[in-house]
C-alpha positions as CSV (number, residue, x, y, z in Angstrom):
1,M,98.6,48.1,81.4
2,S,101.6,50.5,81.0
3,V,101.6,53.5,83.2
4,A,103.2,56.9,82.3
5,L,104.3,58.7,85.4
6,S,105.4,62.4,85.6
7,A,107.3,63.5,88.6
8,I,106.1,66.8,90.2
9,V,108.8,69.6,90.4
10,A,108.0,72.4,92.9
11,I,109.4,75.8,91.9
12,P,110.3,78.2,94.8
13,A,107.6,81.0,94.9
14,A,110.3,83.7,94.8
15,S,111.3,82.7,91.3
16,T,108.0,81.9,89.6
17,A,105.2,83.5,91.7
18,S,103.0,85.7,89.5
19,A,102.3,89.2,90.6
20,D,98.8,88.2,91.7
21,V,99.6,85.5,94.3
22,T,100.4,86.9,97.7
23,G,100.8,83.6,99.7
24,T,99.9,79.9,100.1
25,T,99.4,77.7,103.2
26,G,99.2,74.0,103.9
27,S,99.8,71.6,101.1
28,I,99.4,74.1,98.2
29,V,102.7,74.8,96.3
30,E,103.0,77.3,93.5
31,V,104.7,75.9,90.4
32,T,105.2,76.8,86.8
33,A,102.6,75.4,84.3
34,P,103.4,71.6,83.9
35,A,103.3,69.7,80.6
36,S,100.2,67.7,81.6
37,V,97.5,67.6,84.3
38,R,95.8,64.5,82.8
39,M,95.3,61.2,84.7
40,T,98.5,59.7,86.1
41,Q,98.2,56.7,83.7
42,N,98.1,59.2,80.8
43,G,101.3,61.0,81.8
44,G,99.8,63.7,84.1
45,T,101.7,65.5,86.9
46,S,101.3,63.7,90.2
47,S,102.5,64.0,93.9
48,S,102.0,62.2,97.2
49,T,102.3,65.5,99.2
50,D,101.5,68.6,97.2
51,I,98.5,70.3,95.7
52,I,100.1,72.3,92.8
53,A,98.9,75.8,91.8
54,F,99.9,77.5,88.6
55,N,99.0,80.5,86.5
56,E,97.2,79.6,83.2
57,R,96.2,82.8,81.4
58,R,96.5,86.6,82.0
59,S,94.2,89.4,80.8
60,E,92.1,86.9,78.8
61,L,88.8,88.1,77.3
62,V,86.3,85.3,78.1
63,P,84.4,84.0,75.0
64,S,80.8,82.6,75.1
65,G,80.0,79.3,76.7
66,V,82.3,79.8,79.7
67,S,80.9,80.1,83.3
68,V,81.8,79.6,86.9
69,D,80.0,77.2,89.4
70,I,80.6,79.4,92.5
71,N,80.5,83.2,92.5
72,L,79.4,83.9,96.1
73,S,81.5,83.7,99.3
74,G,81.0,80.7,101.5
75,T,81.9,77.0,102.2
76,Y,80.7,74.3,99.8
77,D,80.9,70.5,100.6
78,K,78.6,67.5,101.1
79,D,76.5,69.4,103.7
80,H,76.4,72.7,101.6
81,Q,75.9,71.7,98.0
82,T,73.9,74.6,96.6
83,L,76.1,76.1,93.9
84,N,75.5,79.5,92.2
85,S,76.8,79.4,88.7
86,R,76.9,82.4,86.3
87,S,78.3,83.2,82.9
88,I,81.5,85.2,82.7
89,Q,81.4,85.9,79.0
90,G,83.0,89.2,78.1
91,A,85.0,89.6,81.3
92,T,88.8,90.1,81.2
93,V,90.3,87.7,83.7
94,D,93.4,85.8,85.0
95,S,93.1,82.1,85.6
96,Y,94.8,79.6,88.0
97,L,94.5,75.8,88.4
98,L,94.7,73.8,91.6
99,H,95.5,70.1,90.9
100,W,96.2,67.0,92.9
101,Q,96.7,63.5,91.3
102,R,98.4,60.6,93.3
103,P,101.3,58.8,91.6
104,A,101.6,55.2,90.4
105,P,100.9,52.5,91.4
106,I,97.3,53.7,90.8
107,P,95.4,53.5,94.2
108,A,92.2,51.5,94.6
109,P,88.9,53.5,94.1
110,T,88.3,53.3,97.9
111,D,91.9,54.1,99.0
112,F,91.3,57.8,99.9
113,Q,93.9,60.3,101.1
114,T,93.3,64.0,102.0
115,L,95.4,67.2,101.5
116,A,94.3,70.8,102.3
117,G,95.6,74.3,102.0
118,S,94.8,77.9,100.9
119,I,96.0,80.4,98.3
120,T,95.6,84.2,98.4
121,F,95.5,86.8,95.6
122,D,95.9,90.5,95.4
123,S,92.9,91.0,93.2
124,D,89.3,89.9,93.6
125,I,88.2,86.4,92.7
126,V,85.4,86.4,90.0
127,G,84.4,82.8,90.7
128,L,85.5,79.1,90.8
129,Q,85.0,76.2,88.4
130,V,84.6,72.9,90.4
131,L,82.5,70.6,88.2
132,E,84.0,68.5,85.4
133,G,81.7,69.9,82.7
134,T,82.6,73.5,83.6
135,L,86.3,72.8,83.8
136,D,86.2,71.0,80.4
137,A,84.4,74.0,78.8
138,G,87.0,76.4,80.2
139,D,90.2,74.5,79.1
140,S,90.4,76.0,75.6
141,S,90.1,79.7,76.6
142,L,91.5,79.7,80.2
143,G,94.0,76.8,80.1
144,A,97.8,77.3,80.0
145,F,99.4,77.2,76.6
146,G,101.6,74.0,76.4
147,T,99.7,72.2,79.1
148,T,97.6,69.1,78.2
149,Y,94.3,68.8,80.1
150,P,92.0,65.8,80.9
151,T,89.2,67.3,78.8
152,N,88.4,64.0,77.1
153,D,89.7,61.6,79.7
154,A,87.3,59.0,81.2
155,T,87.2,60.4,84.7
156,G,83.5,59.5,85.3
157,G,82.5,63.1,86.2
158,A,85.1,63.1,89.0
159,R,87.7,65.5,87.5
160,G,86.5,68.4,89.8
161,L,85.1,68.2,93.4
162,D,83.0,65.1,94.1
163,F,80.5,66.2,96.8
164,T,77.8,66.8,94.1
165,L,78.0,63.3,92.6
166,G,75.9,61.4,95.3
167,L,78.7,58.9,96.1
168,T,78.4,56.3,98.8
169,P,80.0,57.1,101.2
170,P,79.7,60.9,100.4
171,S,82.9,62.7,99.3
172,N,84.7,64.8,101.8
173,D,85.9,67.4,99.2
174,Q,85.4,71.0,100.3
175,V,86.1,74.5,99.0
176,T,85.7,77.9,100.7
177,L,85.7,81.4,99.0
178,S,86.6,84.0,101.7
179,A,84.3,87.0,102.5
180,D,86.9,89.5,101.0
181,R,87.0,87.4,97.8
182,R,90.8,87.2,97.9
183,T,91.4,83.6,99.4
184,V,90.4,80.1,98.3
185,T,90.7,77.2,100.8
186,V,90.4,73.6,99.6
187,R,90.2,70.1,101.1
188,F,90.9,67.4,98.4
189,E,90.1,63.8,99.1
190,V,91.6,61.7,96.3
191,A,91.8,57.9,95.5
192,N,92.4,56.9,91.8
193,I,91.1,60.1,90.1
194,M,92.4,63.7,90.5
195,D,90.7,66.7,92.1
196,Q,90.9,70.1,90.3
197,V,89.6,73.6,90.9
198,R,90.0,76.6,88.5
199,V,90.2,80.0,90.2
200,V,89.2,83.0,88.0
201,T,90.4,86.4,89.2
202,E,90.0,90.0,88.0
203,A,92.8,90.8,85.6
204,V,95.6,93.0,86.9
205,P,96.5,95.2,83.9
206,A,100.1,95.6,83.0
207,V,101.5,99.1,83.6
208,G,103.2,100.8,80.7
209,P,106.2,103.1,81.0
210,T,105.7,106.9,81.4
211,G,106.6,108.9,78.4
212,P,109.4,111.6,78.6
213,T,108.5,114.9,80.2
214,G,107.8,117.7,77.7
215,A,109.8,120.9,77.8
216,T,108.6,123.5,80.3
217,G,107.1,126.6,78.8
218,A,108.2,130.1,79.8
219,T,106.5,131.4,82.9
220,G,103.6,133.8,82.1
221,P,103.3,137.1,83.9
222,S,102.1,136.9,87.5
223,G,98.5,137.6,88.2
224,P,97.5,140.3,90.8
225,S,98.3,139.5,94.4
226,G,95.5,138.1,96.5
227,A,94.4,139.9,99.6
228,T,96.9,139.8,102.5
229,G,96.0,137.1,105.0
230,D,95.7,137.8,108.7
231,P,99.1,138.3,110.4
232,G,100.6,135.2,112.0
233,A,101.3,135.1,115.7
234,T,104.4,137.1,116.8
235,G,107.5,134.9,117.0
236,A,109.7,134.9,120.1
237,T,111.9,137.9,120.6
238,G,115.4,137.5,119.3
239,L,118.5,138.1,121.5
240,T,119.4,141.7,122.1
241,G,122.2,142.9,119.9
242,P,125.1,144.9,121.3
243,T,124.5,148.6,122.2
244,G,125.3,150.9,119.4
245,A,127.8,153.8,119.8
246,T,126.5,156.8,121.8
247,G,125.3,159.6,119.6
248,D,126.6,163.2,120.0
249,P,125.0,164.9,123.0
250,G,122.3,167.5,122.4
251,A,122.8,171.1,123.3
252,T,122.8,171.8,127.0
253,G,119.9,173.8,128.3
254,A,120.4,176.9,130.6
255,T,121.0,176.1,134.2
256,G,118.2,177.1,136.6
257,L,119.0,179.1,139.8
258,T,120.1,177.0,142.7
259,G,118.1,177.4,145.9
260,P,120.0,177.5,149.2
261,T,120.7,174.2,150.7
262,G,118.9,173.3,153.9
263,A,120.3,171.3,156.7
264,T,120.0,167.7,156.1
265,G,117.5,166.1,158.5
266,D,117.3,162.5,159.5
267,P,115.8,160.6,156.6
268,G,112.1,160.0,157.1
269,A,110.2,157.1,155.7
270,T,110.0,157.1,152.0
271,G,106.8,158.7,151.0
272,V,104.7,157.8,148.1
273,T,106.4,158.8,144.9
274,G,104.9,162.0,143.7
275,L,104.2,162.6,140.1
276,T,107.2,163.5,138.1
277,G,107.4,167.1,137.4
278,P,108.4,168.5,134.1
279,T,111.9,167.9,133.1
280,G,114.2,170.7,133.8
281,A,117.0,171.8,131.5
282,T,119.8,169.4,131.4
283,G,122.8,170.6,133.5
284,D,126.4,169.8,132.7
285,P,126.9,166.1,133.1
286,G,128.7,165.1,136.2
287,Q,131.0,162.1,136.4
288,T,129.0,158.8,136.4
289,G,128.8,157.3,139.8
290,A,128.5,153.6,140.4
291,T,125.1,152.2,139.5
292,G,122.9,151.8,142.6
293,L,120.3,149.1,143.1
294,T,117.3,149.8,141.0
295,G,114.5,151.2,143.2
296,P,110.8,150.6,142.6
297,T,109.5,152.2,139.4
298,G,107.5,155.3,140.1
299,A,104.5,156.2,138.1
300,T,105.4,157.3,134.7
301,G,105.2,161.1,134.3
302,D,104.0,162.7,131.2
303,P,106.6,162.2,128.5
304,G,108.7,165.1,127.7
305,Q,109.4,166.3,124.2
306,T,111.4,163.8,122.3
307,G,115.0,164.9,121.8
308,A,116.8,164.7,118.5
309,T,117.5,161.1,117.5
310,G,121.1,160.1,117.9
311,A,122.9,158.3,115.1
312,T,121.8,154.7,114.6
313,G,124.0,152.1,116.3
314,A,125.5,149.2,114.5
315,T,122.9,146.5,113.8
316,G,123.0,143.6,116.2
317,P,123.0,140.0,115.1
318,I,119.7,138.7,113.8
319,G,117.7,136.9,116.5
320,A,116.3,133.4,116.1
321,T,113.4,133.3,113.7
322,G,110.0,133.1,115.4
323,A,107.5,130.4,114.7
324,V,105.7,130.8,111.3
325,G,102.3,132.3,111.7
326,A,99.2,130.5,110.4
327,T,98.7,131.1,106.6
328,G,96.0,133.6,105.8
329,P,93.2,132.6,103.4
330,Q,94.2,132.3,99.8
331,G,93.4,135.3,97.7
332,P,91.5,134.9,94.5
333,T,93.5,133.5,91.6
334,G,94.8,136.1,89.2
335,A,94.0,135.9,85.5
336,T,96.2,133.5,83.7
337,G,99.0,135.2,81.9
338,A,99.7,134.6,78.2
339,T,101.7,131.5,77.5
340,G,105.3,132.3,76.8
341,N,107.4,130.9,74.0
342,D,108.5,127.3,74.5
343,G,111.8,127.1,76.3
344,A,114.6,124.8,75.1
345,T,114.0,121.1,75.8
346,G,115.6,120.1,79.1
347,P,117.5,116.9,79.6
348,K,115.5,113.7,79.6
349,G,114.3,112.9,83.1
350,A,114.5,109.4,84.6
351,T,111.8,107.0,83.5
352,G,108.8,107.3,85.7
353,A,106.8,104.4,87.2
354,K,104.7,102.4,84.8
355,G,101.4,104.1,84.1
356,A,98.1,102.2,84.2
357,T,97.3,100.1,81.1
358,G,94.8,101.9,78.9
359,A,91.4,100.3,78.2
360,R,91.4,97.4,75.8
361,G,90.9,98.7,72.3
362,A,88.0,97.6,70.1
363,T,88.5,94.3,68.3
364,G,89.7,94.8,64.8
365,P,87.9,93.3,61.9
366,T,88.2,89.6,61.2
367,G,90.8,88.8,58.6
368,P,89.9,86.8,55.6
369,A,89.4,83.1,56.1
370,G,92.4,80.9,55.2
371,P,91.9,78.1,52.7
372,T,90.3,75.0,54.1
373,G,92.7,72.2,54.8
374,A,92.2,68.7,53.4
375,T,89.7,66.6,55.3
376,G,91.4,64.0,57.6
377,A,90.4,60.4,57.6
378,T,87.3,59.7,59.6
379,G,88.1,58.1,63.0
380,A,86.2,55.2,64.4
381,T,83.1,56.2,66.3
382,G,83.5,55.8,70.0
383,L,81.3,56.2,73.1
384,S,82.4,59.0,75.3
385,T,79.7,60.2,77.7
386,I,79.3,58.2,80.9
387,Y,76.0,58.5,82.8
388,T,73.7,56.5,85.2
389,S,70.1,55.3,85.0
390,F,67.9,54.1,87.8
391,A,64.8,51.9,88.3
392,T,62.8,50.7,91.3
393,G,60.4,47.8,91.8
394,A,58.5,45.7,94.3
395,N,60.4,43.3,96.5
396,G,60.8,39.8,95.0
397,A,60.6,41.0,91.4
398,T,63.5,41.4,88.9
399,V,64.1,45.1,88.6
400,I,66.1,46.3,85.5
401,A,67.7,49.7,84.9
402,F,68.3,50.3,81.1
403,C,70.7,52.6,79.3
404,K,69.4,55.1,76.8
405,P,69.0,53.8,73.2
406,G,72.4,53.2,71.7
407,G,74.1,53.1,75.2
408,A,76.2,50.2,76.6
409,A,76.2,49.1,80.2
410,V,79.7,49.1,81.8
411,G,78.6,48.4,85.4
412,G,75.7,48.4,87.8
413,G,74.5,47.8,91.3
414,T,71.5,47.7,93.7
415,Y,70.1,49.0,97.0
416,K,67.2,47.7,99.2
417,S,65.3,49.9,101.7
418,V,65.3,47.0,104.2
419,D,67.7,44.0,104.8
420,G,67.2,41.2,102.3
421,T,68.9,38.4,100.5
422,L,70.4,39.4,97.1
423,L,69.5,36.6,94.6
424,E,70.6,38.2,91.3
425,S,72.8,41.2,90.1
426,A,74.0,40.9,86.5
427,P,74.1,42.7,83.1
428,V,71.3,42.0,80.6
429,V,70.5,42.4,76.9
430,G,67.2,44.0,76.1
431,T,65.3,47.3,75.6
432,T,62.9,48.1,78.4
433,G,60.6,46.8,81.1
434,S,60.9,44.5,84.2
435,H,60.7,40.8,83.9
436,S,60.4,37.8,86.2
437,L,63.0,35.1,86.1
438,P,64.3,33.7,84.0
439,Y,65.4,36.7,82.0
440,P,67.5,36.6,78.8
441,F,71.0,37.8,79.9
442,G,72.1,37.5,76.2
443,P,74.5,35.3,74.4
444,S,78.3,35.4,75.0
445,G,79.8,38.5,73.3
446,A,76.6,40.5,73.1
447,T,76.7,44.2,74.3
448,P,74.8,44.5,77.6
449,T,72.2,47.4,77.7
450,G,71.0,47.2,81.3
451,W,71.5,45.8,84.8
452,A,69.0,43.3,86.5
453,V,68.7,42.8,90.3
454,R,66.4,40.7,92.5
455,F,66.1,40.2,96.3
456,G,64.2,37.5,98.3
457,N,60.6,38.4,99.0
458,N,60.9,40.0,102.5
459,G,59.4,43.5,102.1
460,G,60.8,46.9,101.1
461,T,61.6,48.5,97.8
462,T,64.3,47.3,95.4
463,Y,66.5,49.9,93.6
464,A,68.6,49.1,90.5
465,W,71.2,51.3,88.8
466,V,73.3,51.0,85.7
467,L,76.5,52.9,84.7
468,C,76.3,53.6,80.9
469,R,78.6,54.8,78.2
470,G,77.3,56.4,75.0
């Protein structure tokens, strides 16, 4: 048998990562969509060390007949097999495929190896396709353009994860959907057939560019002012400016009569400062003596009449601005003024960030059907579906498991509930029923339709199974 082998080429995440993938761990490597993810012997991409992950479709409207096997967070494996499928018809989604297939020479069916890792997205995960039938049904609408899929390959139901197939020993495949629905973690156990999981995420719409800003209209008249807010706290006092020039002196009042001067006695203790008497008329100013120390301030007398205001001194420098007081409550909005005439168009501003993509428009009417092409030659009828049938019987009897009418046996086996000696295990030709030996196994070249088994008579129940195609 000739084998077509395709080498896997990992692309650095910085150059090919889609906007939706935020990181990977373990053996998962993000790549561009490969030419094929079929079986290795059919030319599919393969690797000894990497589970590849690649984007298949973006913003795809899902047609009828497409569903996911897992849509609830949790771990699914041989000990947790309860799936929760649901249809995703009508949703707009992105899709990604996780794929691992070992390279040639093709390993034996029992030569298992395991790889594991996780992949995280920046949008929520709608669900996972993990069974062969679900993956096959999604290839046409969710698969990458230009990539060939194993939709019709004879994988025996093992294209997806195998923990639901009832294998002996049980498969160690496992998948976990995180509680925040952003991360998928897988453990792939692979021998001679690949493991695949399709991750379906909510679509991240593309953002279109912002249109140019329109010209600003003329400002309308201001509305009436709102009520004044409470005054803010007083700011700190600014530095004192220099003293202004002295104003012209006021007119001198008449001098009062001077009483005789008494002899100066020894100074007594300073008495309590009396109230200040009324201010007498101002005498002629004497020369200014040196300024003495300031004594304690006496009680303020009644203010005299204010003299005429001298000329204003030069303004000192402005003190530092005090802290801004709290803003008063906003007054009611004034009525909107009439719109002024459009001003001249200003220069085009820089292009803004992309705006969100608008909702998907309604589907247009279907165009007229094109002419029907010529009918191709009819291909030979083949048998494509693989399934199993089972039968049980008493110990010592020949137990036969038959295929459905029209089916062909391609393998079979047996199991006994207690130890026993296997006397017979072989394909048979027939239609139905259990028979004692001898049984017609059919002439050479005949198509077998079942599988017969028999143990020595030592108790227990005998189980027979047949692997059928058709």
